[in-house]
C-alpha positions in Angstrom: -4.9 -15.2 -13.4 -7.7 -13.4 -11.4 -8.7 -10.0 -12.6 -10.7 -7.7 -10.3 -12.2 -4.3 -11.1 -12.7 -2.0 -8.2 -14.7 1.3 -8.3 -13.1 4.1 -6.4 -14.1 7.7 -5.7 -11.0 10.0 -5.7 -10.6 12.3 -2.6 -7.6 14.2 -3.8 -9.5 17.3 -5.1 -13.0 18.7 -5.2 -13.8 17.1 -8.6 -14.4 13.7 -6.8 -13.9 11.7 -10.0 -15.1 8.1 -10.0 -12.7 5.6 -11.5 -12.1 2.0 -11.8 -8.9 0.2 -10.8 -7.9 -3.0 -12.5 -6.0 -5.6 -10.4 -4.6 -8.8 -11.7 -3.6 -11.4 -9.0 -3.7 -8.6 -6.4 -1.3 -6.3 -8.4 -2.2 -2.9 -9.8 -2.5 -3.0 -13.6 -4.2 0.3 -14.4 -6.9 2.8 -13.7 -9.6 4.5 -15.8 -12.0 7.4 -15.2 -9.7 9.5 -13.1 -8.8 12.7 -14.9 -5.5 13.8 -13.2 -2.1 12.2 -12.4 -2.6 12.8 -8.6 -5.9 10.9 -8.8 -4.3 8.0 -10.6 -1.5 7.9 -8.0 -4.0 8.0 -5.1 -6.0 5.1 -6.7 -2.9 3.0 -7.0 -1.8 3.6 -3.4 -5.4 3.1 -2.1 -5.6 -0.4 -3.6 -2.0 -1.5 -2.9 -0.9 0.2 0.3 -3.7 2.3 1.8 -2.7 5.0 4.4 -4.6 7.2 6.8 -3.9 10.1 9.1 -4.4 9.5 12.8 -6.1 12.1 14.9 -6.9 11.4 18.6 -6.2 12.8 22.0 -3.8 12.1 24.9 -4.1 13.1 28.6 -2.5 16.3 29.9 -1.1 16.7 33.4 -0.9 20.1 34.9 -2.6 21.9 32.0 -5.6 24.2 31.3 -7.1 21.3 29.3 -7.4 17.7 30.3 -6.9 16.4 26.8 -4.5 17.4 24.0 -5.5 16.8 20.4 -2.7 15.0 18.5 -2.2 14.1 14.8 0.2 11.9 12.9 2.8 14.0 11.0 2.2 11.9 7.9 -0.2 9.1 7.0 0.2 5.7 8.6 -0.4 2.3 7.0 -4.2 1.8 7.3 -3.8 -1.5 9.1 -1.7 0.2 11.9 -4.1 3.0 12.8 -6.0 1.2 15.5 -2.8 -0.2 17.1 -1.3 3.3 17.1 -4.4 4.7 18.8 -4.2 1.9 21.4 -0.5 2.8 22.0 -1.5 6.4 22.6 -4.3 5.6 25.0 -1.7 5.2 27.7 0.2 8.4 27.0 0.0 11.4 29.3 2.0 14.6 28.7 3.0 17.4 31.0 1.9 21.0 30.2 2.9 23.4 28.8 2.7 21.9 25.3 3.2 23.8 22.0 1.6 23.0 18.7 3.9 20.8 16.7 5.7 19.3 19.7 6.5 15.7 19.2 4.3 13.7 21.6 5.3 10.2 20.5 8.3 9.7 18.2 8.4 6.9 15.7 5.1 5.2 16.8 5.2 1.4 16.4 8.5 1.8 14.6 6.7 3.1 11.5 8.9 6.2 11.2 5.9 8.5 11.9 5.8 11.0 14.7 2.7 12.0 16.6 2.6 15.7 17.2 0.5 18.2 19.2 -2.3 19.8 17.2 -2.6 22.9 19.6 -1.0 24.7 22.5 -1.9 23.8 26.0 -0.8 26.2 28.7 0.1 25.1 32.2 -2.6 25.7 34.8 
């Protein structure tokens, strides 16, 4: 059985605790050094199924701006972030657009919507 210890800095709160995660055969066993439950949950997720938010831009047609900032409504699996960004590179939306509008529903079948991060008025 292979045991691995991995140091991890928590990003959940401003305390920035440093902890150590113990993995045995690639499975989470425990964590030390993190002072709150949220930090321990973050550490477990980070070593077993890491996720990240996606922020990027898409082209706008007929708008006051040429690009629209967009963001994933929730975090995506970390290994799908670049594929999601590539998928969005071919997207163009028609103005007007309102903050919170769904720009791309269920990207890559992950159950995560990409939404507008601001309003863009028509030109």
